[in-house]
PARO-141626 format. One record per residue (C-alpha): residue number from 0; residue in one letter; x, y negated, z. Coordinates in Angstrom, 2 decimals, always signed. Example, Ala and Ser with C-alpha at 12.3 -4.5 7.8 and 13.67 -1.06 7.14 Angstrom:
# residues 2
<pt><k>0</k><r>A</r><u>+12.30</u><v>+4.50</v><w>+7.80</w></pt>
<pt><k>1</k><r>S</r><u>+13.67</u><v>+1.06</v><w>+7.14</w></pt>
# end
This chain:
# residues 162
<pt><k>0</k><r>X</r><u>+10.53</u><v>-58.32</v><w>-66.38</w></pt>
<pt><k>1</k><r>X</r><u>+7.07</u><v>-56.62</v><w>-65.81</w></pt>
<pt><k>2</k><r>X</r><u>+3.84</u><v>-57.73</v><w>-64.25</w></pt>
<pt><k>3</k><r>X</r><u>+3.15</u><v>-55.23</v><w>-61.31</w></pt>
<pt><k>4</k><r>X</r><u>+0.36</u><v>-53.65</v><w>-61.29</w></pt>
<pt><k>5</k><r>X</r><u>-2.75</u><v>-54.78</v><w>-59.38</w></pt>
<pt><k>6</k><r>X</r><u>-4.93</u><v>-52.94</v><w>-56.61</w></pt>
<pt><k>7</k><r>X</r><u>-8.85</u><v>-53.37</v><w>-57.28</w></pt>
<pt><k>8</k><r>X</r><u>-8.98</u><v>-52.69</v><w>-53.54</w></pt>
<pt><k>9</k><r>X</r><u>-6.94</u><v>-55.41</v><w>-52.33</w></pt>
<pt><k>10</k><r>X</r><u>-8.78</u><v>-58.58</v><w>-50.87</w></pt>
<pt><k>11</k><r>X</r><u>-6.52</u><v>-60.53</v><w>-49.25</w></pt>
<pt><k>12</k><r>X</r><u>-2.73</u><v>-61.01</v><w>-49.43</w></pt>
<pt><k>13</k><r>X</r><u>-1.27</u><v>-64.00</v><w>-46.97</w></pt>
<pt><k>14</k><r>X</r><u>+1.53</u><v>-63.97</v><w>-48.69</w></pt>
<pt><k>15</k><r>X</r><u>-0.80</u><v>-64.88</v><w>-52.30</w></pt>
<pt><k>16</k><r>X</r><u>-2.84</u><v>-66.91</v><w>-50.34</w></pt>
<pt><k>17</k><r>X</r><u>-0.90</u><v>-69.42</v><w>-49.20</w></pt>
<pt><k>18</k><r>X</r><u>-1.08</u><v>-68.75</v><w>-45.37</w></pt>
<pt><k>19</k><r>X</r><u>+0.44</u><v>-70.61</v><w>-42.76</w></pt>
<pt><k>20</k><r>X</r><u>+2.92</u><v>-67.96</v><w>-41.54</w></pt>
<pt><k>21</k><r>X</r><u>+2.74</u><v>-68.97</v><w>-38.10</w></pt>
<pt><k>22</k><r>X</r><u>-0.73</u><v>-69.13</v><w>-37.81</w></pt>
<pt><k>23</k><r>X</r><u>-2.91</u><v>-65.95</v><w>-35.71</w></pt>
<pt><k>24</k><r>X</r><u>-4.89</u><v>-63.69</v><w>-38.08</w></pt>
<pt><k>25</k><r>X</r><u>-8.65</u><v>-62.94</v><w>-36.50</w></pt>
<pt><k>26</k><r>X</r><u>-10.72</u><v>-59.50</v><w>-37.26</w></pt>
<pt><k>27</k><r>X</r><u>-13.09</u><v>-57.01</v><w>-35.63</w></pt>
<pt><k>28</k><r>X</r><u>-13.44</u><v>-53.84</v><w>-35.01</w></pt>
<pt><k>29</k><r>X</r><u>-16.87</u><v>-53.22</v><w>-34.15</w></pt>
<pt><k>30</k><r>X</r><u>-17.60</u><v>-55.71</v><w>-31.45</w></pt>
<pt><k>31</k><r>X</r><u>-14.36</u><v>-56.68</v><w>-30.65</w></pt>
<pt><k>32</k><r>X</r><u>-12.42</u><v>-59.59</v><w>-31.46</w></pt>
<pt><k>33</k><r>X</r><u>-8.54</u><v>-59.68</v><w>-32.11</w></pt>
<pt><k>34</k><r>X</r><u>-5.82</u><v>-61.81</v><w>-33.31</w></pt>
<pt><k>35</k><r>X</r><u>-2.59</u><v>-61.01</v><w>-34.69</w></pt>
<pt><k>36</k><r>X</r><u>+0.47</u><v>-63.24</v><w>-36.15</w></pt>
<pt><k>37</k><r>X</r><u>-0.05</u><v>-63.71</v><w>-40.14</w></pt>
<pt><k>38</k><r>X</r><u>+3.70</u><v>-62.93</v><w>-40.11</w></pt>
<pt><k>39</k><r>X</r><u>+2.72</u><v>-59.45</v><w>-39.30</w></pt>
<pt><k>40</k><r>X</r><u>-0.31</u><v>-59.05</v><w>-41.63</w></pt>
<pt><k>41</k><r>X</r><u>+1.21</u><v>-57.36</v><w>-45.07</w></pt>
<pt><k>42</k><r>X</r><u>-2.10</u><v>-56.88</v><w>-47.00</w></pt>
<pt><k>43</k><r>X</r><u>-6.11</u><v>-56.73</v><w>-46.26</w></pt>
<pt><k>44</k><r>X</r><u>-7.20</u><v>-53.60</v><w>-47.68</w></pt>
<pt><k>45</k><r>X</r><u>-11.09</u><v>-51.85</v><w>-48.00</w></pt>
<pt><k>46</k><r>X</r><u>-11.58</u><v>-48.95</v><w>-46.13</w></pt>
<pt><k>47</k><r>X</r><u>-10.70</u><v>-45.62</v><w>-47.42</w></pt>
<pt><k>48</k><r>X</r><u>-10.91</u><v>-42.68</v><w>-45.29</w></pt>
<pt><k>49</k><r>X</r><u>-7.63</u><v>-42.03</v><w>-43.56</w></pt>
<pt><k>50</k><r>X</r><u>-6.54</u><v>-38.15</v><w>-44.00</w></pt>
<pt><k>51</k><r>X</r><u>-6.48</u><v>-37.13</v><w>-40.50</w></pt>
<pt><k>52</k><r>X</r><u>-3.18</u><v>-35.54</v><w>-38.42</w></pt>
<pt><k>53</k><r>X</r><u>-3.41</u><v>-32.65</v><w>-36.41</w></pt>
<pt><k>54</k><r>X</r><u>-2.86</u><v>-33.45</v><w>-32.60</w></pt>
<pt><k>55</k><r>X</r><u>-2.50</u><v>-37.07</v><w>-33.15</w></pt>
<pt><k>56</k><r>X</r><u>-3.72</u><v>-38.89</v><w>-30.32</w></pt>
<pt><k>57</k><r>X</r><u>-7.47</u><v>-40.14</v><w>-30.23</w></pt>
<pt><k>58</k><r>X</r><u>-6.27</u><v>-44.09</v><w>-31.17</w></pt>
<pt><k>59</k><r>X</r><u>-5.07</u><v>-42.26</v><w>-34.62</w></pt>
<pt><k>60</k><r>X</r><u>-7.42</u><v>-42.16</v><w>-37.31</w></pt>
<pt><k>61</k><r>X</r><u>-4.78</u><v>-40.51</v><w>-39.72</w></pt>
<pt><k>62</k><r>X</r><u>-2.78</u><v>-41.70</v><w>-42.86</w></pt>
<pt><k>63</k><r>X</r><u>-3.46</u><v>-43.78</v><w>-45.34</w></pt>
<pt><k>64</k><r>X</r><u>-1.58</u><v>-44.89</v><w>-48.55</w></pt>
<pt><k>65</k><r>X</r><u>-1.94</u><v>-48.93</v><w>-49.47</w></pt>
<pt><k>66</k><r>X</r><u>+0.54</u><v>-50.15</v><w>-52.13</w></pt>
<pt><k>67</k><r>X</r><u>+2.88</u><v>-47.15</v><w>-52.20</w></pt>
<pt><k>68</k><r>X</r><u>+3.02</u><v>-47.51</v><w>-48.52</w></pt>
<pt><k>69</k><r>X</r><u>+2.18</u><v>-44.30</v><w>-46.31</w></pt>
<pt><k>70</k><r>X</r><u>+0.54</u><v>-45.93</v><w>-43.33</w></pt>
<pt><k>71</k><r>X</r><u>-0.69</u><v>-44.45</v><w>-40.16</w></pt>
<pt><k>72</k><r>X</r><u>-3.93</u><v>-46.20</v><w>-39.62</w></pt>
<pt><k>73</k><r>X</r><u>-4.74</u><v>-47.06</v><w>-35.97</w></pt>
<pt><k>74</k><r>X</r><u>-7.93</u><v>-48.01</v><w>-33.99</w></pt>
<pt><k>75</k><r>X</r><u>-7.55</u><v>-50.88</v><w>-31.62</w></pt>
<pt><k>76</k><r>X</r><u>-10.62</u><v>-50.05</v><w>-29.41</w></pt>
<pt><k>77</k><r>X</r><u>-9.42</u><v>-47.03</v><w>-28.28</w></pt>
<pt><k>78</k><r>X</r><u>-5.71</u><v>-48.07</v><w>-28.74</w></pt>
<pt><k>79</k><r>X</r><u>-6.61</u><v>-50.93</v><w>-26.22</w></pt>
<pt><k>80</k><r>X</r><u>-9.04</u><v>-49.20</v><w>-24.41</w></pt>
<pt><k>81</k><r>X</r><u>-11.40</u><v>-51.94</v><w>-24.85</w></pt>
<pt><k>82</k><r>X</r><u>-15.17</u><v>-51.65</v><w>-23.98</w></pt>
<pt><k>83</k><r>X</r><u>-17.17</u><v>-51.68</v><w>-27.59</w></pt>
<pt><k>84</k><r>X</r><u>-21.36</u><v>-52.36</v><w>-26.95</w></pt>
<pt><k>85</k><r>X</r><u>-21.88</u><v>-51.07</v><w>-30.48</w></pt>
<pt><k>86</k><r>X</r><u>-20.62</u><v>-48.61</v><w>-32.65</w></pt>
<pt><k>87</k><r>X</r><u>-17.18</u><v>-49.23</v><w>-34.06</w></pt>
<pt><k>88</k><r>X</r><u>-17.63</u><v>-48.86</v><w>-38.27</w></pt>
<pt><k>89</k><r>X</r><u>-14.51</u><v>-49.72</v><w>-40.03</w></pt>
<pt><k>90</k><r>X</r><u>-14.61</u><v>-52.01</v><w>-43.94</w></pt>
<pt><k>91</k><r>X</r><u>-11.46</u><v>-52.61</v><w>-43.90</w></pt>
<pt><k>92</k><r>X</r><u>-7.85</u><v>-51.51</v><w>-42.92</w></pt>
<pt><k>93</k><r>X</r><u>-5.42</u><v>-54.45</v><w>-42.17</w></pt>
<pt><k>94</k><r>X</r><u>-1.51</u><v>-53.18</v><w>-43.28</w></pt>
<pt><k>95</k><r>X</r><u>+1.57</u><v>-54.41</v><w>-41.05</w></pt>
<pt><k>96</k><r>X</r><u>+4.51</u><v>-55.13</v><w>-41.67</w></pt>
<pt><k>97</k><r>X</r><u>+7.48</u><v>-53.59</v><w>-39.85</w></pt>
<pt><k>98</k><r>X</r><u>+9.29</u><v>-50.47</v><w>-39.78</w></pt>
<pt><k>99</k><r>X</r><u>+6.51</u><v>-48.11</v><w>-38.10</w></pt>
<pt><k>100</k><r>X</r><u>+4.36</u><v>-48.63</v><w>-40.97</w></pt>
<pt><k>101</k><r>X</r><u>+0.98</u><v>-49.00</v><w>-39.25</w></pt>
<pt><k>102</k><r>X</r><u>-2.14</u><v>-50.69</v><w>-40.31</w></pt>
<pt><k>103</k><r>X</r><u>-5.42</u><v>-51.18</v><w>-38.11</w></pt>
<pt><k>104</k><r>X</r><u>-9.08</u><v>-50.21</v><w>-38.69</w></pt>
<pt><k>105</k><r>X</r><u>-10.85</u><v>-53.63</v><w>-38.72</w></pt>
<pt><k>106</k><r>X</r><u>-14.73</u><v>-54.13</v><w>-39.66</w></pt>
<pt><k>107</k><r>X</r><u>-14.55</u><v>-57.57</v><w>-40.66</w></pt>
<pt><k>108</k><r>X</r><u>-12.18</u><v>-60.52</v><w>-41.22</w></pt>
<pt><k>109</k><r>X</r><u>-12.17</u><v>-64.24</v><w>-40.62</w></pt>
<pt><k>110</k><r>X</r><u>-10.68</u><v>-66.62</v><w>-43.06</w></pt>
<pt><k>111</k><r>X</r><u>-9.97</u><v>-68.83</v><w>-40.28</w></pt>
<pt><k>112</k><r>X</r><u>-6.50</u><v>-68.80</v><w>-38.88</w></pt>
<pt><k>113</k><r>X</r><u>-6.31</u><v>-69.61</v><w>-35.30</w></pt>
<pt><k>114</k><r>X</r><u>-3.34</u><v>-71.41</v><w>-33.45</w></pt>
<pt><k>115</k><r>X</r><u>-0.87</u><v>-70.03</v><w>-31.01</w></pt>
<pt><k>116</k><r>X</r><u>-1.78</u><v>-73.45</v><w>-28.96</w></pt>
<pt><k>117</k><r>X</r><u>-5.01</u><v>-71.42</v><w>-28.38</w></pt>
<pt><k>118</k><r>X</r><u>-3.20</u><v>-68.80</v><w>-26.48</w></pt>
<pt><k>119</k><r>X</r><u>-4.79</u><v>-69.74</v><w>-22.54</w></pt>
<pt><k>120</k><r>X</r><u>-3.47</u><v>-66.64</v><w>-20.68</w></pt>
<pt><k>121</k><r>X</r><u>-1.05</u><v>-64.17</v><w>-20.69</w></pt>
<pt><k>122</k><r>X</r><u>-1.37</u><v>-60.33</v><w>-22.14</w></pt>
<pt><k>123</k><r>X</r><u>-3.92</u><v>-58.03</v><w>-20.12</w></pt>
<pt><k>124</k><r>X</r><u>-2.23</u><v>-54.50</v><w>-21.04</w></pt>
<pt><k>125</k><r>X</r><u>+1.29</u><v>-53.67</v><w>-23.36</w></pt>
<pt><k>126</k><r>X</r><u>+0.34</u><v>-54.60</v><w>-26.79</w></pt>
<pt><k>127</k><r>X</r><u>-1.78</u><v>-57.55</v><w>-25.82</w></pt>
<pt><k>128</k><r>X</r><u>+0.28</u><v>-60.84</v><w>-26.08</w></pt>
<pt><k>129</k><r>X</r><u>-2.24</u><v>-63.20</v><w>-24.56</w></pt>
<pt><k>130</k><r>X</r><u>-5.99</u><v>-64.29</v><w>-25.00</w></pt>
<pt><k>131</k><r>X</r><u>-7.69</u><v>-66.83</v><w>-26.35</w></pt>
<pt><k>132</k><r>X</r><u>-11.07</u><v>-67.90</v><w>-25.63</w></pt>
<pt><k>133</k><r>X</r><u>-14.10</u><v>-69.24</v><w>-27.54</w></pt>
<pt><k>134</k><r>X</r><u>-17.25</u><v>-69.78</v><w>-27.51</w></pt>
<pt><k>135</k><r>X</r><u>-17.64</u><v>-67.75</v><w>-24.93</w></pt>
<pt><k>136</k><r>X</r><u>-15.61</u><v>-64.61</v><w>-26.10</w></pt>
<pt><k>137</k><r>X</r><u>-12.24</u><v>-62.87</v><w>-25.57</w></pt>
<pt><k>138</k><r>X</r><u>-9.80</u><v>-62.55</v><w>-28.51</w></pt>
<pt><k>139</k><r>X</r><u>-7.27</u><v>-60.40</v><w>-27.72</w></pt>
<pt><k>140</k><r>X</r><u>-3.77</u><v>-61.53</v><w>-29.44</w></pt>
<pt><k>141</k><r>X</r><u>-1.85</u><v>-58.04</v><w>-30.31</w></pt>
<pt><k>142</k><r>X</r><u>+1.75</u><v>-57.60</v><w>-30.23</w></pt>
<pt><k>143</k><r>X</r><u>+2.58</u><v>-55.21</v><w>-33.56</w></pt>
<pt><k>144</k><r>X</r><u>+5.65</u><v>-53.99</v><w>-32.35</w></pt>
<pt><k>145</k><r>X</r><u>+4.20</u><v>-52.45</v><w>-29.50</w></pt>
<pt><k>146</k><r>X</r><u>+1.32</u><v>-50.52</v><w>-30.84</w></pt>
<pt><k>147</k><r>X</r><u>+3.33</u><v>-47.71</v><w>-32.08</w></pt>
<pt><k>148</k><r>X</r><u>+4.47</u><v>-46.82</v><w>-29.15</w></pt>
<pt><k>149</k><r>X</r><u>+1.44</u><v>-47.52</v><w>-27.00</w></pt>
<pt><k>150</k><r>X</r><u>-0.38</u><v>-44.76</v><w>-29.30</w></pt>
<pt><k>151</k><r>X</r><u>+1.94</u><v>-42.37</v><w>-28.44</w></pt>
<pt><k>152</k><r>X</r><u>+2.54</u><v>-42.81</v><w>-25.05</w></pt>
<pt><k>153</k><r>X</r><u>+2.99</u><v>-39.63</v><w>-23.19</w></pt>
<pt><k>154</k><r>X</r><u>+3.52</u><v>-37.42</v><w>-26.14</w></pt>
<pt><k>155</k><r>X</r><u>+6.73</u><v>-36.61</v><w>-28.02</w></pt>
<pt><k>156</k><r>X</r><u>+7.42</u><v>-38.38</v><w>-31.01</w></pt>
<pt><k>157</k><r>X</r><u>+9.55</u><v>-35.34</v><w>-32.88</w></pt>
<pt><k>158</k><r>X</r><u>+9.77</u><v>-32.09</v><w>-31.16</w></pt>
<pt><k>159</k><r>X</r><u>+13.10</u><v>-30.14</v><w>-31.94</w></pt>
<pt><k>160</k><r>X</r><u>+12.67</u><v>-26.92</v><w>-33.47</w></pt>
<pt><k>161</k><r>X</r><u>+15.65</u><v>-24.22</v><w>-33.13</w></pt>
# end
């Protein structure tokens, strides 16, 4: 059996880091903080500019290959129309598990895992499961199963050509 080839741009993989699968993974995009369930995170990689897609919605930054998977990179701030007081800079790509092959642009990540019991209120939007209040900050807990539908809302996914 051959050893897998290591990709030097991969920063963290929750499966190999022994992370608690039930925790919430905390990251930020610009000045806005988000959390997603650790079980939904495939890996975190260094930023590389996505290849833009023609006629893509503003929240779709483009596509990028991470560990041999072609992923659609979404900007969570634009996607959720969250207010961001500063310029959103990307330094990481959070690759998600699932059939839609998605990733989120992130400025930085926290090594701290939050607990689901910290969610204090219900979601405030279609892809937000709830909100965590910490140190006078609001952290939106994302529902990764709703992100793709939210990104393409109002647009037909595929057009039939005859």
